[in-house]
Backbone as JSON, one array per atom type, in Angstrom:
{
  "sequence": "MNISTRHFIHFTALSLSALWIVGCSADEALLDDTVRQPPQASMNFPITLVKGPQTLEIASSHGTLQATQINAVSGFVHRALQAGVSPMTVSRPSGGGNSARVAGEVASLMVGQGVRRENVRFMTYPGSANGPVRITYVSSYAKTKKCGDWSKDLTETSDNTQYPNLGCAVQNNIAAEIANPETIVIPTPTDLADAPAQVLAVANQQKAVSTVTNTTNNIANP",
  "N": [[-103.78, 144.47, -77.96], [-105.0, 141.61, -79.42], [-107.99, 139.52, -79.85], [-107.33, 136.81, -80.06], [-104.85, 136.65, -78.8], [-105.55, 137.37, -76.17], [-107.18, 135.2, -75.53], [-105.31, 133.15, -75.65], [-103.58, 133.82, -73.52], [-105.36, 133.63, -71.38], [-106.03, 130.92, -71.51], [-103.55, 129.77, -70.99], [-103.07, 130.63, -68.37], [-105.1, 129.3, -66.98], [-104.31, 126.67, -67.42], [-101.84, 126.56, -66.08], [-102.75, 126.98, -63.48], [-104.27, 124.67, -63.08], [-102.26, 122.71, -63.23], [-100.8, 123.4, -60.96], [-102.61, 122.84, -58.93], [-102.92, 120.06, -59.27], [-100.32, 119.27, -58.75], [-100.04, 119.99, -56.03], [-101.94, 118.28, -54.93], [-100.76, 115.83, -55.51], [-98.43, 116.0, -53.96], [-99.56, 116.04, -51.4], [-100.72, 113.51, -51.41], [-98.46, 111.93, -51.41], [-97.4, 112.5, -48.93], [-99.45, 111.9, -47.13], [-99.9, 108.96, -46.13], [-101.11, 107.37, -44.29], [-103.84, 106.75, -44.38], [-104.04, 105.17, -46.63], [-102.49, 103.0, -46.04], [-103.41, 101.01, -43.91], [-103.05, 99.84, -40.48], [-101.71, 96.58, -39.86], [-102.97, 93.35, -38.71], [-101.0, 92.06, -37.26], [-99.66, 94.15, -36.15], [-101.48, 95.4, -34.49], [-102.1, 93.29, -32.81], [-99.66, 92.01, -31.61], [-97.6, 89.09, -31.41], [-96.11, 87.66, -28.66], [-93.43, 86.31, -26.61], [-93.86, 84.62, -23.63], [-93.47, 83.47, -20.23], [-94.82, 81.01, -18.11], [-97.18, 79.2, -15.97], [-98.67, 76.21, -17.24], [-101.74, 74.66, -17.2], [-103.83, 71.84, -16.67], [-107.03, 70.73, -15.92], [-108.57, 67.95, -14.46], [-111.55, 66.32, -14.05], [-112.7, 64.51, -11.19], [-114.96, 63.22, -10.5], [-116.04, 60.84, -11.51], [-114.43, 58.91, -10.46], [-112.51, 57.54, -11.81], [-110.32, 57.69, -14.69], [-111.79, 58.88, -17.68], [-112.35, 58.1, -21.19], [-112.13, 60.39, -22.83], [-110.76, 62.04, -21.09], [-108.35, 60.73, -20.81], [-107.31, 61.09, -23.37], [-107.04, 63.86, -23.31], [-105.14, 64.25, -21.26], [-102.97, 62.87, -22.38], [-102.42, 64.41, -24.68], [-101.73, 66.83, -23.45], [-99.45, 66.11, -21.98], [-97.82, 65.37, -24.09], [-97.35, 67.83, -25.37], [-95.88, 69.06, -23.37], [-93.58, 67.45, -23.28], [-92.63, 67.93, -25.84], [-91.9, 70.55, -25.57], [-89.81, 70.24, -23.91], [-89.85, 70.46, -21.09], [-89.55, 70.11, -17.54], [-89.9, 69.67, -14.01], [-93.16, 67.97, -13.82], [-96.19, 68.71, -12.2], [-98.61, 67.09, -10.22], [-101.56, 67.86, -8.81], [-103.88, 67.35, -6.2], [-107.07, 67.37, -4.43], [-107.04, 67.72, -0.86], [-108.83, 66.08, 0.36], [-108.77, 63.46, -0.49], [-110.0, 60.25, -1.43], [-111.95, 59.86, -4.38], [-110.44, 61.67, -5.91], [-107.8, 61.12, -5.19], [-107.43, 58.59, -6.29], [-107.77, 59.13, -9.02], [-105.67, 60.9, -9.4], [-103.51, 59.18, -9.09], [-103.87, 57.53, -11.33], [-103.49, 59.4, -13.34], [-100.8, 60.09, -12.96], [-99.57, 57.6, -13.54], [-100.26, 57.38, -16.23], [-98.87, 59.55, -17.28], [-96.19, 58.77, -16.86], [-96.2, 56.55, -18.51], [-96.4, 57.86, -20.93], [-93.91, 58.88, -21.29], [-92.77, 60.61, -19.44], [-90.31, 61.03, -17.01], [-90.23, 59.2, -13.99], [-89.19, 60.43, -11.69], [-89.61, 63.02, -12.3], [-92.21, 63.58, -11.87], [-94.2, 65.24, -9.7], [-96.02, 65.4, -6.62], [-98.72, 67.13, -5.14], [-100.97, 68.61, -2.74], [-104.08, 70.36, -2.33], [-106.38, 72.44, -0.47], [-109.53, 70.97, -0.4], [-112.53, 69.14, -1.45], [-113.15, 65.54, -1.68], [-113.99, 64.98, -4.26], [-112.96, 66.91, -5.85], [-111.24, 68.52, -8.64], [-108.37, 67.14, -10.34], [-105.23, 68.53, -10.93], [-102.88, 69.13, -13.47], [-99.73, 70.48, -13.91], [-97.25, 72.44, -15.5], [-94.36, 74.49, -16.07], [-93.62, 76.68, -18.66], [-92.38, 78.3, -21.66], [-94.49, 80.22, -23.75], [-96.45, 81.3, -26.56], [-98.3, 84.31, -26.93], [-100.94, 86.73, -27.36], [-102.83, 89.82, -27.31], [-106.07, 89.67, -25.74], [-109.25, 89.02, -27.29], [-112.3, 90.92, -27.83], [-112.91, 93.62, -27.81], [-115.33, 95.68, -28.38], [-115.77, 98.36, -28.77], [-116.18, 99.86, -30.97], [-118.59, 99.83, -33.49], [-119.17, 97.34, -36.02], [-120.32, 98.32, -38.29], [-119.55, 100.92, -38.49], [-118.02, 102.42, -40.7], [-117.49, 104.73, -42.04], [-115.27, 106.39, -41.73], [-113.29, 104.92, -42.8], [-111.58, 103.21, -41.35], [-110.12, 100.52, -39.38], [-111.96, 98.2, -37.35], [-111.62, 97.61, -33.8], [-111.24, 94.84, -33.15], [-110.31, 93.55, -35.4], [-108.59, 90.96, -36.91], [-107.84, 89.82, -34.53], [-108.69, 87.22, -33.66], [-107.4, 85.62, -35.55], [-104.67, 86.11, -34.99], [-104.53, 85.11, -32.36], [-105.05, 82.42, -32.87], [-102.82, 81.75, -34.41], [-100.8, 82.11, -32.5], [-101.47, 80.04, -30.76], [-100.85, 77.83, -32.3], [-98.14, 77.71, -32.65], [-95.43, 75.67, -32.66], [-92.9, 75.62, -31.39], [-92.4, 78.0, -29.25], [-90.08, 79.39, -28.62], [-88.84, 80.06, -30.96], [-89.81, 82.48, -31.68], [-88.2, 84.39, -30.59], [-85.56, 83.47, -31.08], [-84.89, 82.41, -34.15], [-85.32, 79.21, -35.76], [-82.42, 77.56, -36.82], [-81.44, 77.19, -40.24], [-80.68, 74.39, -42.27], [-77.81, 73.67, -44.35], [-78.08, 73.55, -47.89], [-78.5, 70.42, -49.5], [-76.52, 69.66, -51.89], [-75.77, 67.41, -53.64], [-78.09, 65.82, -53.41], [-80.01, 67.5, -54.5], [-79.1, 67.7, -57.15], [-79.44, 65.05, -57.95], [-82.22, 64.84, -57.74], [-83.08, 66.63, -59.72], [-82.0, 65.35, -61.95], [-83.46, 62.94, -61.92], [-86.01, 63.98, -62.36], [-85.7, 65.02, -64.94], [-85.27, 62.63, -66.33], [-87.76, 61.45, -65.97], [-89.42, 63.22, -67.37], [-88.37, 62.9, -69.91], [-88.99, 60.22, -70.4], [-91.8, 60.29, -70.4], [-92.18, 61.91, -72.66], [-91.11, 60.34, -74.74], [-92.84, 58.16, -74.61], [-95.24, 59.37, -75.32], [-94.66, 60.14, -77.95], [-94.36, 57.63, -79.11], [-96.96, 56.67, -78.95], [-98.28, 58.49, -80.54], [-97.08, 58.03, -82.95], [-97.36, 55.19, -84.08]],
  "CA": [[-103.85, 143.01, -77.8], [-106.18, 141.11, -80.12], [-108.8, 138.53, -79.14], [-106.61, 135.54, -80.03], [-103.81, 136.74, -77.78], [-106.19, 137.31, -74.86], [-107.63, 133.82, -75.31], [-104.12, 132.34, -75.39], [-103.12, 134.13, -72.16], [-106.35, 133.09, -70.45], [-105.88, 129.46, -71.52], [-102.28, 129.44, -70.34], [-103.24, 130.84, -66.93], [-105.93, 128.2, -66.46], [-103.5, 125.44, -67.45], [-100.87, 126.62, -64.98], [-103.5, 126.81, -62.21], [-104.63, 123.26, -62.97], [-101.04, 121.97, -62.92], [-100.44, 123.7, -59.58], [-103.53, 122.1, -58.06], [-102.57, 118.64, -59.37], [-99.05, 119.09, -58.05], [-100.29, 120.03, -54.58], [-102.64, 117.05, -54.55], [-99.8, 114.73, -55.56], [-97.57, 116.12, -52.79], [-100.33, 115.63, -50.22], [-100.9, 112.07, -51.48], [-97.21, 111.29, -51.02], [-97.18, 112.69, -47.51], [-100.53, 111.29, -46.34], [-99.98, 107.54, -46.44], [-101.71, 106.64, -43.18], [-105.15, 106.26, -44.75], [-103.89, 104.15, -47.66], [-101.77, 101.87, -45.48], [-103.94, 100.75, -42.56], [-102.22, 98.93, -39.68], [-102.01, 95.17, -40.01], [-103.35, 92.66, -37.48], [-99.79, 91.74, -36.51], [-99.24, 95.36, -35.43], [-102.46, 95.62, -33.43], [-102.08, 92.15, -31.89], [-98.35, 91.36, -31.75], [-97.4, 87.84, -30.69], [-94.9, 87.77, -27.84], [-93.04, 85.12, -25.85], [-93.98, 84.78, -22.18], [-93.23, 82.24, -19.48], [-95.77, 80.87, -17.03], [-97.71, 77.85, -15.77], [-99.69, 75.61, -18.1], [-102.51, 73.8, -16.28], [-104.96, 71.05, -17.17], [-107.87, 70.21, -14.83], [-109.26, 66.68, -14.74], [-112.61, 66.05, -13.06], [-112.53, 63.21, -10.52], [-116.28, 62.79, -10.02], [-116.3, 59.45, -11.92], [-113.58, 58.02, -9.69], [-111.49, 56.97, -12.69], [-110.17, 58.47, -15.92], [-112.62, 58.54, -18.81], [-111.6, 58.05, -22.45], [-111.81, 61.76, -23.27], [-109.77, 62.57, -20.17], [-107.07, 60.09, -21.17], [-106.83, 61.79, -24.56], [-106.64, 65.21, -22.91], [-103.88, 64.16, -20.52], [-101.93, 62.46, -23.32], [-102.08, 65.58, -25.49], [-101.08, 67.81, -22.58], [-98.11, 65.6, -21.69], [-97.06, 65.41, -25.34], [-96.9, 69.21, -25.56], [-94.83, 69.33, -22.38], [-92.37, 66.76, -23.71], [-92.14, 68.62, -27.03], [-91.27, 71.78, -25.11], [-88.63, 69.87, -23.13], [-89.95, 70.98, -19.73], [-89.66, 69.2, -16.4], [-90.81, 68.55, -13.77], [-94.6, 68.22, -13.93], [-96.82, 68.56, -10.88], [-99.98, 66.58, -10.14], [-102.17, 68.37, -7.57], [-105.22, 66.81, -5.92], [-107.63, 67.89, -3.18], [-106.57, 67.05, 0.35], [-109.86, 65.18, 0.84], [-108.49, 62.08, -0.88], [-111.12, 59.6, -2.11], [-111.9, 59.74, -5.84], [-109.37, 62.5, -6.47], [-106.53, 60.43, -4.98], [-107.35, 57.51, -7.26], [-107.59, 59.73, -10.34], [-104.32, 61.46, -9.44], [-102.61, 58.06, -9.32], [-104.01, 57.11, -12.73], [-102.87, 60.46, -14.15], [-99.34, 59.94, -12.85], [-99.18, 56.4, -14.29], [-100.4, 57.7, -17.65], [-97.78, 60.46, -17.62], [-94.97, 57.97, -16.96], [-96.34, 55.75, -19.71], [-96.22, 58.72, -22.09], [-92.5, 59.22, -21.44], [-92.27, 61.48, -18.38], [-89.54, 60.27, -16.03], [-90.97, 59.1, -12.72], [-88.68, 61.41, -10.73], [-90.07, 64.36, -12.71], [-93.62, 63.73, -11.51], [-94.3, 65.67, -8.31], [-97.38, 65.39, -6.1], [-99.09, 68.17, -4.18], [-102.39, 68.67, -2.39], [-104.64, 71.68, -2.03], [-107.61, 72.27, 0.31], [-110.7, 70.69, -1.24], [-113.26, 67.9, -1.18], [-112.63, 64.34, -2.32], [-114.38, 64.95, -5.66], [-112.41, 68.08, -6.55], [-110.46, 68.17, -9.82], [-106.93, 66.92, -10.3], [-104.59, 69.51, -11.81], [-101.52, 68.85, -13.96], [-99.12, 71.78, -14.17], [-95.82, 72.59, -15.79], [-94.0, 75.86, -16.42], [-92.92, 76.73, -19.94], [-92.57, 79.49, -22.48], [-95.56, 80.06, -24.72], [-96.76, 82.5, -27.34], [-99.61, 84.87, -26.63], [-101.21, 88.08, -27.8], [-103.91, 90.42, -26.55], [-107.35, 88.99, -25.83], [-110.28, 89.64, -28.12], [-113.5, 91.35, -27.12], [-113.06, 95.07, -27.8], [-116.41, 96.08, -29.28], [-116.02, 99.77, -28.55], [-116.6, 100.44, -32.24], [-119.46, 98.92, -34.2], [-118.64, 96.88, -37.3], [-120.91, 99.09, -39.38], [-119.0, 102.28, -38.5], [-116.91, 102.39, -41.67], [-117.46, 105.99, -42.79], [-113.94, 106.99, -41.66], [-112.37, 104.01, -43.5], [-110.59, 102.67, -40.41], [-110.42, 99.17, -38.94], [-112.55, 98.06, -36.03], [-110.55, 97.18, -32.87], [-111.03, 93.4, -33.06], [-109.93, 92.98, -36.68], [-107.38, 90.15, -36.89], [-107.53, 89.31, -33.19], [-108.87, 85.76, -33.61], [-106.35, 85.02, -36.37], [-103.41, 86.19, -34.26], [-104.6, 84.18, -31.24], [-104.92, 81.06, -33.41], [-101.42, 81.56, -34.8], [-100.03, 81.94, -31.27], [-101.75, 78.72, -30.2], [-100.35, 76.78, -33.17], [-96.68, 77.74, -32.73], [-94.92, 74.45, -32.03], [-91.8, 75.97, -30.49], [-92.47, 79.44, -29.06], [-88.75, 80.0, -28.52], [-88.43, 80.55, -32.28], [-90.22, 83.88, -31.82], [-87.04, 85.2, -30.22], [-84.4, 82.94, -31.81], [-85.39, 81.55, -35.23], [-84.69, 77.9, -35.95], [-81.4, 77.64, -37.88], [-81.71, 76.4, -41.44], [-79.57, 73.54, -42.69], [-77.26, 73.93, -45.67], [-78.7, 72.76, -48.95], [-77.81, 69.18, -49.88], [-76.33, 69.81, -53.33], [-75.9, 66.14, -54.39], [-79.49, 65.37, -53.44], [-80.71, 68.36, -55.44], [-78.7, 67.3, -58.5], [-80.09, 63.77, -58.23], [-83.65, 65.09, -57.92], [-83.25, 67.24, -61.04], [-81.74, 64.31, -62.96], [-84.62, 62.04, -61.94], [-87.11, 64.7, -62.97], [-85.44, 65.07, -66.37], [-85.51, 61.29, -66.86], [-89.21, 61.22, -65.98], [-89.97, 64.01, -68.47], [-87.92, 62.26, -71.15], [-89.76, 58.97, -70.55], [-93.17, 60.66, -70.79], [-92.14, 62.43, -74.02], [-90.91, 59.21, -75.64], [-94.07, 57.37, -74.61], [-96.23, 60.13, -76.08], [-94.28, 60.06, -79.36], [-94.65, 56.28, -79.6], [-98.41, 56.54, -79.11], [-98.71, 59.33, -81.66], [-96.53, 57.49, -84.2], [-97.24, 53.75, -83.89]],
  "C": [[-105.13, 142.51, -78.47], [-106.87, 140.01, -79.31], [-108.05, 137.21, -79.01], [-105.55, 135.54, -78.95], [-104.41, 136.64, -76.38], [-106.64, 135.89, -74.54], [-106.45, 132.92, -74.95], [-103.61, 132.55, -73.96], [-104.06, 133.52, -71.13], [-106.22, 131.57, -70.35], [-104.62, 129.03, -70.79], [-102.4, 129.58, -68.82], [-104.06, 129.72, -66.3], [-105.13, 126.9, -66.41], [-102.5, 125.41, -66.32], [-101.55, 126.42, -63.64], [-103.85, 125.34, -62.0], [-103.42, 122.41, -62.61], [-100.63, 122.18, -61.47], [-101.31, 122.92, -58.61], [-103.2, 120.61, -58.06], [-101.28, 118.35, -58.62], [-99.22, 119.09, -56.55], [-100.97, 118.75, -54.12], [-101.69, 115.87, -54.53], [-98.88, 114.77, -54.36], [-98.29, 115.66, -51.54], [-100.52, 114.12, -50.21], [-99.64, 111.34, -51.06], [-96.99, 111.37, -49.53], [-98.2, 111.95, -46.67], [-100.69, 109.83, -46.74], [-100.66, 106.73, -45.35], [-103.06, 106.05, -43.56], [-105.03, 105.1, -45.73], [-103.14, 102.92, -47.18], [-102.24, 101.61, -44.04], [-103.07, 99.77, -41.8], [-102.67, 97.49, -39.86], [-102.36, 94.55, -38.66], [-102.13, 92.36, -36.62], [-99.27, 92.94, -35.73], [-100.19, 95.63, -34.27], [-102.43, 94.52, -32.38], [-100.75, 91.41, -32.05], [-98.26, 90.11, -30.89], [-96.07, 87.92, -29.95], [-94.65, 86.45, -27.1], [-93.11, 85.42, -24.37], [-93.72, 83.43, -21.51], [-94.19, 82.18, -18.31], [-96.3, 79.46, -16.94], [-98.74, 77.46, -16.82], [-100.42, 74.57, -17.26], [-103.65, 73.1, -17.01], [-105.71, 70.5, -15.97], [-108.63, 68.97, -15.29], [-110.29, 66.43, -13.64], [-112.43, 64.65, -12.48], [-113.86, 62.63, -10.05], [-116.6, 61.35, -10.4], [-115.45, 58.45, -11.15], [-112.5, 57.35, -10.5], [-111.43, 57.81, -13.96], [-111.1, 57.96, -17.02], [-111.79, 58.63, -20.1], [-111.2, 59.45, -22.92], [-110.74, 62.39, -22.38], [-108.38, 61.99, -20.45], [-106.46, 60.79, -22.38], [-106.32, 63.19, -24.2], [-105.3, 65.19, -22.18], [-102.73, 63.8, -21.46], [-101.48, 63.63, -24.18], [-101.32, 66.62, -24.69], [-99.65, 67.39, -22.28], [-97.24, 65.66, -22.94], [-96.52, 66.82, -25.59], [-95.77, 69.56, -24.59], [-93.51, 68.68, -22.79], [-91.77, 67.44, -24.93], [-91.41, 69.9, -26.64], [-90.03, 71.51, -24.27], [-88.66, 70.37, -21.7], [-90.01, 69.84, -18.72], [-89.36, 70.03, -15.15], [-92.26, 68.94, -14.07], [-95.24, 67.89, -12.58], [-98.26, 68.08, -11.01], [-100.54, 67.02, -8.79], [-103.56, 67.8, -7.42], [-105.74, 67.42, -4.63], [-107.15, 67.07, -1.98], [-107.59, 66.05, 0.89], [-109.65, 63.74, 0.48], [-109.61, 61.49, -1.71], [-110.91, 59.48, -3.61], [-110.71, 60.49, -6.44], [-108.01, 61.83, -6.31], [-106.34, 59.31, -6.0], [-107.09, 58.05, -8.66], [-106.18, 60.31, -10.48], [-103.3, 60.35, -9.69], [-102.67, 57.58, -10.76], [-103.35, 58.13, -13.66], [-101.35, 60.3, -14.14], [-98.85, 58.73, -13.64], [-99.24, 56.65, -15.79], [-99.25, 58.59, -18.12], [-96.46, 59.7, -17.79], [-95.01, 57.1, -18.21], [-96.15, 56.55, -20.98], [-94.77, 59.17, -22.26], [-91.94, 60.17, -20.4], [-91.51, 60.63, -17.37], [-90.24, 60.32, -14.68], [-90.5, 60.14, -11.71], [-89.09, 62.84, -11.09], [-91.56, 64.57, -12.47], [-93.7, 64.06, -10.01], [-95.76, 65.74, -7.89], [-97.56, 66.51, -5.08], [-100.58, 68.04, -3.87], [-102.8, 70.11, -2.16], [-105.95, 71.48, -1.28], [-108.81, 72.07, -0.61], [-111.32, 69.37, -0.9], [-112.69, 66.75, -1.99], [-112.94, 64.29, -3.81], [-113.87, 66.16, -6.45], [-111.54, 67.64, -7.73], [-108.99, 67.94, -9.51], [-106.29, 67.87, -11.32], [-103.18, 69.05, -12.19], [-100.93, 70.21, -14.37], [-97.66, 71.63, -14.55], [-95.58, 74.04, -16.22], [-93.21, 75.85, -17.72], [-93.13, 78.09, -20.59], [-93.69, 79.22, -23.48], [-95.83, 81.39, -25.41], [-98.15, 83.0, -26.99], [-99.71, 86.26, -27.25], [-102.38, 88.62, -27.0], [-105.22, 89.65, -26.75], [-108.32, 89.77, -26.72], [-111.44, 90.12, -27.24], [-113.69, 92.85, -27.05], [-114.1, 95.47, -28.84], [-116.78, 97.54, -29.07], [-116.47, 100.47, -29.82], [-117.41, 99.42, -33.0], [-118.87, 98.56, -35.56], [-119.16, 97.7, -38.47], [-120.37, 100.51, -39.46], [-117.77, 102.31, -39.4], [-116.78, 103.7, -42.44], [-116.07, 106.63, -42.78], [-112.86, 106.08, -42.24], [-111.25, 103.5, -42.59], [-111.04, 101.29, -39.95], [-111.1, 99.18, -37.58], [-111.54, 97.38, -35.1], [-110.24, 95.7, -32.88], [-110.51, 92.77, -34.34], [-108.59, 92.24, -36.58], [-107.06, 89.53, -35.55], [-107.62, 87.78, -33.14], [-107.77, 85.06, -34.4], [-105.02, 84.99, -35.61], [-103.39, 85.23, -33.06], [-104.46, 82.73, -31.71], [-103.48, 80.77, -33.81], [-100.56, 81.32, -33.57], [-100.23, 80.55, -30.68], [-101.13, 77.59, -31.01], [-98.82, 76.76, -33.28], [-96.11, 76.56, -31.95], [-93.82, 74.75, -31.03], [-91.77, 77.49, -30.31], [-91.12, 80.14, -28.97], [-88.29, 80.58, -29.86], [-88.91, 81.97, -32.53], [-89.04, 84.8, -31.54], [-85.8, 84.79, -31.01], [-84.91, 82.0, -32.89], [-84.63, 80.23, -35.31], [-83.66, 77.98, -37.07], [-81.74, 76.73, -39.04], [-80.46, 75.6, -41.81], [-79.08, 73.95, -44.08], [-77.93, 73.02, -46.7], [-77.84, 71.55, -49.29], [-77.67, 69.17, -51.4], [-76.44, 68.49, -54.09], [-77.34, 65.65, -54.5], [-80.29, 66.21, -54.43], [-80.39, 67.98, -56.88], [-79.39, 65.99, -58.89], [-81.59, 63.96, -58.5], [-83.92, 65.69, -59.29], [-83.03, 66.2, -62.14], [-82.91, 63.34, -63.07], [-85.82, 62.69, -62.61], [-86.93, 64.76, -64.49], [-85.67, 63.71, -67.02], [-87.01, 61.02, -66.98], [-89.85, 61.97, -67.15], [-89.61, 63.39, -69.8], [-88.72, 61.0, -71.44], [-91.18, 59.27, -71.0], [-93.2, 61.14, -72.23], [-92.01, 61.3, -75.03], [-92.16, 58.36, -75.76], [-95.15, 58.05, -75.45], [-95.94, 60.06, -77.57], [-94.61, 58.69, -79.93], [-96.13, 56.08, -79.81], [-98.88, 57.31, -80.33], [-98.22, 58.77, -82.99], [-96.3, 55.98, -84.05], [-96.46, 53.1, -85.05]]
}
């Protein structure tokens, strides 16, 4: 065996070894996808539909509703009406006094916002005359896990994994902004496309483009 043949055999063996190593690495890369596809926030903090009481507390220390309180009650009632829930309960301390007057104003405001009078229920709870007035209704709402898991420091990134709180605030904000939580379970049906309206819109768009083109030509060629 001459020197050239030995060199050729040696080169071939090294090439085959390199191909084998690359092939193994490629197989491992195909199998190990957990590091390259980290879990999303929606997986760590899934939004679910739950049912329970929604409560708004109104301080009665002023003896009458303040402007900010009126806005708060109006917004709270609006959300209840949007959700289609009834009845709504107004609870005040048994001590009466300021709280009784505020509870009456709250009820009048609710009726003025569109709540039927028979759907406004009154209750009392043990408390002083200046205790808060509570408005409550039961409805479905969207929620996810609470934030606050700082078991892992934000600077601990050597293992290339996410910290526990990543995406928590975003998911909680999304849950709070869902107008109709029932759509989490049953999506809102989509209407059929209005074909005539679409044809008219395209025709109007073509006319607009044609008008702009003609105007541009007239300016360029007076």
